[in-house]
N, C-alpha and C positions, 0 to 999 in steps of 0.2 A: 504494500500500500504506500502511495506517495501522498504527502501533505505539503502543499506549497503555499506560502504566503506571498501574495503579489502586491507590489507597491508601485503606484504610478503618480508622480508629482511634477511632471514636466510642464504642465499647463496650469490654468486657473483651477482646475479640478484636483482635489486631493482624494485619491481613490485607493482603497485597500481591500483586497479580497482574499478569501481562504478557499483553496481548492483541494479536493480529495480525489485521487485517481483521475485527474483530468476534468472533473466536474466542479463547477462553482458551488460552494456550500453556503457562503454568506458574504455580504458586501457592505462596506461603509464608505460614504462619499460626502464631500462638501464642496460646493462651488461658490461659497461666500468669501470672496477675496482670496488673499494668499496667506492664510493662516496655517500653512502646511506644517511648520515646525511644531505648532501646538497640537494639531489634529492627528498626525500620523501615529504617534505613540499611543494616543487614546484609542484610536481605531483598532490598532493591533491588539491592545489589551482587551477591548470589548469583544472582538471576534473570537479570540482564544477562550475567554471565559464563557461566552454565551454558547459556544459549541463544545464545551467540555474538553478542550484540547490543551494539553500541557505544552509549553514551549519546546520541551525536549523531544516531543513527538514530531516536530517539523522536519521534513526531508530537505528543504531548501527554501531560499528566499529569492523571488524573482523581482527585479527592479527595472523600471523604465530607464533606459540608458540615454535617451535623448534622440535627436536634438530637442531643445525646448528652453524653458526658463533656467538661467544659470543658477539662481537661488533655489528654485524648486528641485532641480536635478541634484544639487548638492545636498539638500536636506534628505531626499529619498535615499541617496547613496550612503550617506552617513549612518542613517538608521539601519538600513539593510546590512551594511558592513558590520555594524556593532552587534547585531543579532547573530550574524554568521560567525563572528569571532567568538562570541560567548558560548555558542552551542556547537561550534566546530562543524558547521554544515555548509553546503554548497551555495554559491551566489550565482544567479542566472541573470545576465543582462538581456533585456528584451528591447529591440528596436521600437521606439515610440511611433515612428511612421508606419511600421508594420501593424502596430496595435490599432492605429486608425484604419488601416486597410481591413483588418479583421472586423472592426465595428461596422464599416461600410458594407462589407459582404453579408453581415448578419441582418442588416436592415434592407438591403437591396439585392434580391436574389439574382438579378441580371449580372451582378459583379462576380458571381461564382463561375461564369462561363469561361472555359479556357481561351486565352488570347485577349481577354478584357484588359485594357490599359488603365491603371489606377494612378492617380496623382494626389496623394495626401499633402496637405499644406498646413504648416504651423505659422501663426502670425509672428513676424519679427519686426513689425511696425513700418510705416511709410512705404507701403506697397512692396515690402520685402517679405519673403516667406522662406522657411526652411522646407525643403521638398526633395523628392526623388520620384522617379517613375518605376512602377512595379507592374509586371505582367502576370496574370493569373495562369497557373499551370494546370495540368490535367486533374490534379487532386485538390484543386481550389487553393493550394498554397501560392504565395506570391514570390516571384523572383525579381529582385531589384536589378534594374537595367543600367543604372548609372550611379555615380557618386552622389551622396547627400550634399546639398549645396544651399547657400543663402542666395536667393535669386530675387532680383527686382523684376516685378511683373509689368510688362508693357504689351502692346498689341501684337508684337512679334514672338512673344514667348510661346514655346511648344508648337511653332508653326509647322515644322516638319511632321510631327506626330499627328497633329490635327488635320493635315492635308491627306493623311492616309487612312485614318480610322477614328472612331469615337474615343475620347479620353474623358474619364470621370474624375472630377475634382471635388475634394471634400476636406473638412477640417476647419479650424477656426481662422485659418488664413485664406480660405477660398471665398468667403463672402464678399470681400471688397474687390475681388478679382473678376466678379461677374460682369461688370460693365466694361472691363478691358478685354477679356477673352470672350468675344462675341461670335466666334466661328460656330457654324451649325453642328460641328462634331464635339463641341465643348459642352459637357453635361455636368451639372452641379447637384450634389446631394447634401441636404441640410442636416443639421443636428448630429454630426458625427464627432464624437469626443473620445479622447484618450482615457479609457477606463480599465481598471484592474480586471474586470470580468473578461475582457477581450484578450488579456495577456495569457489566460489559462492554457489554451491549447498550444500556444507558442512556447510557454515555459515547460509544459509537460514534454513536448517534443525535444526541446533542448536538453532537459534532464536525462531523457532516455538515451540521447546520443552522446552524453557526456560533455556537452557544450557549456561548461561552467567556467567561471573566472577565478583567477587567483585573488583572493580577498585583499591581500596586502597591497597589491598593485593596481587594483581596479579604480578607474576614474570615469565619470560619465562622459558622454560624447557631447561636449558643449557646443562645438562647431565654431562659435565666435567667442573671443575672450570677453570677460566682463570688465567694463570700464566704469569704475565708481565716479559719481558726481557729474556725469555727462547728461543723464536723463533720469526721470522717475521710472521709466520702463524697466521691467525686470527681464525682458527678452533681449 
């Protein structure tokens, strides 16, 4: 039996889930600002107590690796690493953009079709997004086609892909791109969020394949360095 605690804090949502043998058991979330530092530990404690699970029973901790909010990712990584150190269990980093893909596929069945081109976007402010392109494979898993990048969106963005086939855009960075990406092949899916419950199958698969991280050396994928004092934005 596997028991995996999933922590996703890379966006405005603080999301913590408990999964048993690849199935979500319980979930705690808050989207009220960026109180992640206060909420994560409370959510972890609540999930374990309410499900009668001792911390020592956990098989691994899965944590959203980014990209995303520098502060949010740091908080999630710190708590996940602390638990793993204390219990001597595995740490599983999960691509936050893939979590968005999993959420979109759960809500939009057409995105399960092999060959579907998915473009998750995380808001990085001023028409810039953290993004990459993913193609759905035969088993509905997603294969990343390019490097994750911080991309400023204009009318020429994704022109090559949109000229060939439909592209599905989603995530909190996609909303403001609607007026810019007006190509008929550009399709937008609303209300797609990075949530711990969509980490579960990705984390279970990674654990089964031994795709775990050295806790001592793990750092989140920030993508861009944090520059204090420049802006109130945490992204």
